[in-house]
Every structure is written in C-alpha cells, then in structure tokens.
MARKEZA-622833 format. One record per residue (C-alpha): chain; residue in three letters; residue number from 0; x, y, z. Coordinates in nm, 2 decimals, padded with zeros to 4 digits. Example, Ala and Ser with C-alpha at 12.3 -4.5 7.8 and 13.67 -1.06 7.14 Angstrom:
# MARKEZA-622833
<nukol><cadena>A</cadena><residuo>ala</residuo><num>0</num><u>01.23</u><v>-00.45</v><w>00.78</w></nukol>
<nukol><cadena>A</cadena><residuo>ser</residuo><num>1</num><u>01.37</u><v>-00.11</v><w>00.71</w></nukol>
# end
This chain:
# MARKEZA-622833
<nukol><cadena>A</cadena><residuo>met</residuo><num>0</num><u>00.87</u><v>-00.27</v><w>01.85</w></nukol>
<nukol><cadena>A</cadena><residuo>ser</residuo><num>1</num><u>00.57</u><v>-00.08</v><w>01.72</w></nukol>
<nukol><cadena>A</cadena><residuo>thr</residuo><num>2</num><u>00.40</u><v>-00.16</v><w>01.39</w></nukol>
<nukol><cadena>A</cadena><residuo>ile</residuo><num>3</num><u>00.55</u><v>00.01</v><w>01.08</w></nukol>
<nukol><cadena>A</cadena><residuo>arg</residuo><num>4</num><u>00.27</u><v>00.16</v><w>00.87</w></nukol>
<nukol><cadena>A</cadena><residuo>thr</residuo><num>5</num><u>00.37</u><v>00.11</v><w>00.51</w></nukol>
<nukol><cadena>A</cadena><residuo>ala</residuo><num>6</num><u>00.22</u><v>00.24</v><w>00.18</w></nukol>
<nukol><cadena>A</cadena><residuo>leu</residuo><num>7</num><u>00.31</u><v>00.12</v><w>-00.17</w></nukol>
<nukol><cadena>A</cadena><residuo>val</residuo><num>8</num><u>00.31</u><v>00.35</v><w>-00.47</w></nukol>
<nukol><cadena>A</cadena><residuo>gly</residuo><num>9</num><u>00.26</u><v>00.18</v><w>-00.81</w></nukol>
<nukol><cadena>A</cadena><residuo>cys</residuo><num>10</num><u>00.04</u><v>-00.12</v><w>-00.84</w></nukol>
<nukol><cadena>A</cadena><residuo>gly</residuo><num>11</num><u>00.19</u><v>-00.28</v><w>-01.16</w></nukol>
<nukol><cadena>A</cadena><residuo>arg</residuo><num>12</num><u>00.26</u><v>-00.65</v><w>-01.21</w></nukol>
<nukol><cadena>A</cadena><residuo>ile</residuo><num>13</num><u>00.56</u><v>-00.66</v><w>-00.97</w></nukol>
<nukol><cadena>A</cadena><residuo>ser</residuo><num>14</num><u>00.35</u><v>-00.50</v><w>-00.69</w></nukol>
<nukol><cadena>A</cadena><residuo>asp</residuo><num>15</num><u>00.22</u><v>-00.85</v><w>-00.60</w></nukol>
<nukol><cadena>A</cadena><residuo>val</residuo><num>16</num><u>00.57</u><v>-00.95</v><w>-00.51</w></nukol>
<nukol><cadena>A</cadena><residuo>his</residuo><num>17</num><u>00.64</u><v>-00.63</v><w>-00.31</w></nukol>
<nukol><cadena>A</cadena><residuo>ile</residuo><num>18</num><u>00.31</u><v>-00.66</v><w>-00.12</w></nukol>
<nukol><cadena>A</cadena><residuo>asp</residuo><num>19</num><u>00.36</u><v>-01.03</v><w>-00.04</w></nukol>
<nukol><cadena>A</cadena><residuo>val</residuo><num>20</num><u>00.71</u><v>-00.96</v><w>00.10</w></nukol>
<nukol><cadena>A</cadena><residuo>leu</residuo><num>21</num><u>00.60</u><v>-00.66</v><w>00.30</w></nukol>
<nukol><cadena>A</cadena><residuo>lys</residuo><num>22</num><u>00.30</u><v>-00.85</v><w>00.45</w></nukol>
<nukol><cadena>A</cadena><residuo>gly</residuo><num>23</num><u>00.53</u><v>-01.14</v><w>00.54</w></nukol>
<nukol><cadena>A</cadena><residuo>leu</residuo><num>24</num><u>00.75</u><v>-00.91</v><w>00.76</w></nukol>
<nukol><cadena>A</cadena><residuo>pro</residuo><num>25</num><u>00.69</u><v>-00.90</v><w>01.13</w></nukol>
<nukol><cadena>A</cadena><residuo>asp</residuo><num>26</num><u>00.56</u><v>-00.57</v><w>01.26</w></nukol>
<nukol><cadena>A</cadena><residuo>val</residuo><num>27</num><u>00.48</u><v>-00.43</v><w>00.91</w></nukol>
<nukol><cadena>A</cadena><residuo>asp</residuo><num>28</num><u>00.12</u><v>-00.33</v><w>00.82</w></nukol>
<nukol><cadena>A</cadena><residuo>val</residuo><num>29</num><u>00.05</u><v>-00.23</v><w>00.46</w></nukol>
<nukol><cadena>A</cadena><residuo>val</residuo><num>30</num><u>-00.21</u><v>00.04</v><w>00.50</w></nukol>
<nukol><cadena>A</cadena><residuo>ala</residuo><num>31</num><u>-00.25</u><v>00.19</v><w>00.16</w></nukol>
<nukol><cadena>A</cadena><residuo>leu</residuo><num>32</num><u>-00.19</u><v>00.15</v><w>-00.21</w></nukol>
<nukol><cadena>A</cadena><residuo>cys</residuo><num>33</num><u>-00.15</u><v>00.44</v><w>-00.46</w></nukol>
<nukol><cadena>A</cadena><residuo>asp</residuo><num>34</num><u>-00.17</u><v>00.41</v><w>-00.84</w></nukol>
<nukol><cadena>A</cadena><residuo>leu</residuo><num>35</num><u>-00.28</u><v>00.65</v><w>-01.11</w></nukol>
<nukol><cadena>A</cadena><residuo>asn</residuo><num>36</num><u>-00.54</u><v>00.39</v><w>-01.22</w></nukol>
<nukol><cadena>A</cadena><residuo>glu</residuo><num>37</num><u>-00.79</u><v>00.36</v><w>-00.94</w></nukol>
<nukol><cadena>A</cadena><residuo>asn</residuo><num>38</num><u>-00.92</u><v>00.03</v><w>-01.07</w></nukol>
<nukol><cadena>A</cadena><residuo>val</residuo><num>39</num><u>-00.57</u><v>-00.12</v><w>-01.06</w></nukol>
<nukol><cadena>A</cadena><residuo>ala</residuo><num>40</num><u>-00.52</u><v>00.00</v><w>-00.70</w></nukol>
<nukol><cadena>A</cadena><residuo>arg</residuo><num>41</num><u>-00.87</u><v>-00.12</v><w>-00.60</w></nukol>
<nukol><cadena>A</cadena><residuo>asp</residuo><num>42</num><u>-00.80</u><v>-00.47</v><w>-00.75</w></nukol>
<nukol><cadena>A</cadena><residuo>gln</residuo><num>43</num><u>-00.47</u><v>-00.50</v><w>-00.56</w></nukol>
<nukol><cadena>A</cadena><residuo>ala</residuo><num>44</num><u>-00.62</u><v>-00.37</v><w>-00.24</w></nukol>
<nukol><cadena>A</cadena><residuo>thr</residuo><num>45</num><u>-00.90</u><v>-00.62</v><w>-00.26</w></nukol>
<nukol><cadena>A</cadena><residuo>arg</residuo><num>46</num><u>-00.67</u><v>-00.91</v><w>-00.35</w></nukol>
<nukol><cadena>A</cadena><residuo>his</residuo><num>47</num><u>-00.44</u><v>-00.83</v><w>-00.06</w></nukol>
<nukol><cadena>A</cadena><residuo>ser</residuo><num>48</num><u>-00.69</u><v>-00.70</v><w>00.20</w></nukol>
<nukol><cadena>A</cadena><residuo>ile</residuo><num>49</num><u>-00.54</u><v>-00.35</v><w>00.21</w></nukol>
<nukol><cadena>A</cadena><residuo>pro</residuo><num>50</num><u>-00.78</u><v>-00.08</v><w>00.34</w></nukol>
<nukol><cadena>A</cadena><residuo>gly</residuo><num>51</num><u>-00.65</u><v>00.24</v><w>00.17</w></nukol>
<nukol><cadena>A</cadena><residuo>ile</residuo><num>52</num><u>-00.69</u><v>00.31</v><w>-00.21</w></nukol>
<nukol><cadena>A</cadena><residuo>tyr</residuo><num>53</num><u>-00.55</u><v>00.63</v><w>-00.36</w></nukol>
<nukol><cadena>A</cadena><residuo>thr</residuo><num>54</num><u>-00.47</u><v>00.79</v><w>-00.69</w></nukol>
<nukol><cadena>A</cadena><residuo>asp</residuo><num>55</num><u>-00.31</u><v>01.09</v><w>-00.54</w></nukol>
<nukol><cadena>A</cadena><residuo>met</residuo><num>56</num><u>00.01</u><v>01.03</v><w>-00.34</w></nukol>
<nukol><cadena>A</cadena><residuo>glu</residuo><num>57</num><u>00.00</u><v>01.36</v><w>-00.15</w></nukol>
<nukol><cadena>A</cadena><residuo>lys</residuo><num>58</num><u>-00.36</u><v>01.29</v><w>-00.04</w></nukol>
<nukol><cadena>A</cadena><residuo>met</residuo><num>59</num><u>-00.25</u><v>00.94</v><w>00.07</w></nukol>
<nukol><cadena>A</cadena><residuo>met</residuo><num>60</num><u>00.04</u><v>01.08</v><w>00.27</w></nukol>
<nukol><cadena>A</cadena><residuo>thr</residuo><num>61</num><u>-00.18</u><v>01.33</v><w>00.45</w></nukol>
<nukol><cadena>A</cadena><residuo>glu</residuo><num>62</num><u>-00.46</u><v>01.10</v><w>00.53</w></nukol>
<nukol><cadena>A</cadena><residuo>val</residuo><num>63</num><u>-00.27</u><v>00.77</v><w>00.60</w></nukol>
<nukol><cadena>A</cadena><residuo>gln</residuo><num>64</num><u>00.05</u><v>00.92</v><w>00.74</w></nukol>
<nukol><cadena>A</cadena><residuo>pro</residuo><num>65</num><u>00.26</u><v>00.60</v><w>00.67</w></nukol>
<nukol><cadena>A</cadena><residuo>asn</residuo><num>66</num><u>00.60</u><v>00.55</v><w>00.84</w></nukol>
<nukol><cadena>A</cadena><residuo>val</residuo><num>67</num><u>00.74</u><v>00.42</v><w>00.51</w></nukol>
<nukol><cadena>A</cadena><residuo>val</residuo><num>68</num><u>00.65</u><v>00.45</v><w>00.14</w></nukol>
<nukol><cadena>A</cadena><residuo>his</residuo><num>69</num><u>00.77</u><v>00.17</v><w>-00.08</w></nukol>
# end
C-alpha cells in the first residue's frame, strides 16, 4: 500500500487529537495544515513536525495535492 498524503483543515483545540490519531495510522503522512490564523497553523505544524502551513485551502490543495483532507 502506498502512503496516504493527508492534510488537515482547522487547527483549533481538537486538532491535536486528530493529528495524533492520523500520525498513529500506518501508511498515513500528514503533509499540511490549514487555518485562517497562520500563527495557529505554524504552532501546530511545529509541535507535530508537519511541513506544510497554509491559510488558503485552495492554495494548499494545489501545492500539496493531498489524497485526503480531514
């Protein structure tokens, strides 16, 4: 099975739980986060070692091309 490239939209308080679950799944790679507040997205990306940070979902979709958006 190939790796499922996953992005998460919305980095509120519950996003920690979603990210932890996604990162715990085999063959899932969380490649980007998107939130209207760039600082919130950056903090979550730093905390969880996620490379992509976006405030514009369409831009994220174009640049990252995830298989799944959560």
